[in-house]
N, C-alpha and C positions, 0 to 999 in steps of 0.2 A: 329356554332362558326366561327368567322371570322379568316382569315389567320393570321392577326396581333396578335390576342389573342392566337392563337395556337402556333405561334413562340415564343411569349413572355413566354408562359408556358414552352415550351421546353427549352428555354435558362435559365429560372429560375431554372428548375430541374437540368440542366447541371451545372449551377453555384453552386448549393447546393452540388451536388455530388463532384465537384472539391474541394469545400471548406472543405468537410469532409474527402475526400480521399487523397488529396495532402500531408497532414502531414505524412501519413503512408509511403510515398515514399521519402520524403525529410528529415525526422528526425526519430530517433529511441531512445528508452530509454533502457539502459542496467544497470542491477544490478552488483555491484562490489563484487566479491567473492575472497578475498585474500588481502594481505598486501603489494603487490609489488609496489604500487604507494603512500604509506604513506611517507611523511606527507602531501601530496597534496590531495589525494583521499583515503578514508578509506574503509575498509571492511564493506559491508552493505550499502554503499552510492549508489546513482544512478547517471548516467551521461546521458545527452542529446547529441546525436551525429547528426551532420549535414552530410547527406549522398549525397548531391549534387555533381555531378562529378567535377564541377569547383573548389570545395573546395579541392578535392583530387589532383587537378592539381596545387594548390597554397599552397603546404605545406611549412612550415618554421621551422627552428630550434626551439625547445622547444614546438612545438605544441603537444598536447596530442591527440592521435588518437585511434580509435577502429580498430581492425584487426581481420580478419577471418583466422584462421590457416587451414592447409590442413586437419586436423582431424575434422573440423567443429567448434572447440572451438573458442570463441570470447574473445579477451584480449584487455586491454587498456594499452598503454605505451607512452613514450615521444620520439619524434624524436630528435636524437642527431647527426645523420649522414645522408647525402644526396648523391645522385649519384656523383661520382668523388672524394668524400672526402677520406682522410686517417685518421683513428682514432687509438689512443692507450691510455692506462691508466697506469700511474706510480704513486705510492704512493697515490692512491685515487684521482689523478688529471686527468681529461680528457683532451686530446690534440686532436684538430682537425686541420689537415693540418699544424702541427707543432706549433700551438698556443694554449695557455691555454684557456679552455672554462670556463667562469664564470657560475657556476651552483648554484645560490643562493637558489634554491628550495631543495638542497640536505643537509641532516643533516650532522653534523661533526662526523667523525669516529676517533677512536683511531688509533695509528700507526700500531698496530697489525691488526686491521680490514682493514685498507687501503691496506695492502699488499695482502689481499684476493681479492681485487677488480681489481688488475693489469691484463692487457692483452696486448699482443704484437700488433704491428702495423697491422691494418686491412684496406684493400682498398675496398671501396664500388663501385660496378660495376653499370653501367647504368641501370636504371629502378628499382633499389632496394634502400631500406632505412634501416638504423641501428637504432633500438629502444632500450630503456632501461627503467626499472622501477625506480622511484625515491628512493625507498628503496633498494638500490643496493645490500645489503647483503641478501635480501630475494626476489629476482626477477629472474624469468626465462625469458630471453629476447634474443636479438640478440647475446649476448656473448655465448649463449648455443647452442650446435649442434641441439637440438630438435626444435629450432625456427630459428636461423640464420638470415640472411638478409631477409627483408620483401619485396616481389614483390609488385610493385605499385598496381596491380590489386587485391591484398588481403586486401587493405586498404578500410575499410567500410566508414570512414569519420572522421571528426575532432570533438573532444569533445568541445561543446560550453558552457556547464554549468554543474555543479554537485550539488546535494542536498542530504541531510540526512533526513530520516524520523524519526529516533530516535537520538536526539542530545546528548544522554548520552553516 
């Protein structure tokens, strides 16, 4: 076998391996178990997560991200606060750095429910993010001591799409 054919074969095999292995390192599929992101993502849905590092370095408000908690559990939440921000919630309205945050993805709550959502001013330190579920009354998120602020290194990646296997 000539050297040219040998190298062509090696490059071909390498290209095929790369083609089939790369998706495992760049994207992951996670099943959703819970109602904390309703009405955006539902219990039983699946999300496709882009795990590339540059994606984690380019987070924006309202991005939905996958997070690996200290106990190994993986959760999906929405970014509402970034390093340096100050957040608070009054009467169900989120304030970021003193300004009302327009959250069109949140369902409307009764006045009684809104009072349950309130939290005092919270400053987000460098390297951390504040995340919340869209179903605010049924979400364990950065408001809870068990989760708190999310360190950047615990962010797996950004959700790029979601799908439902059972549309009923």
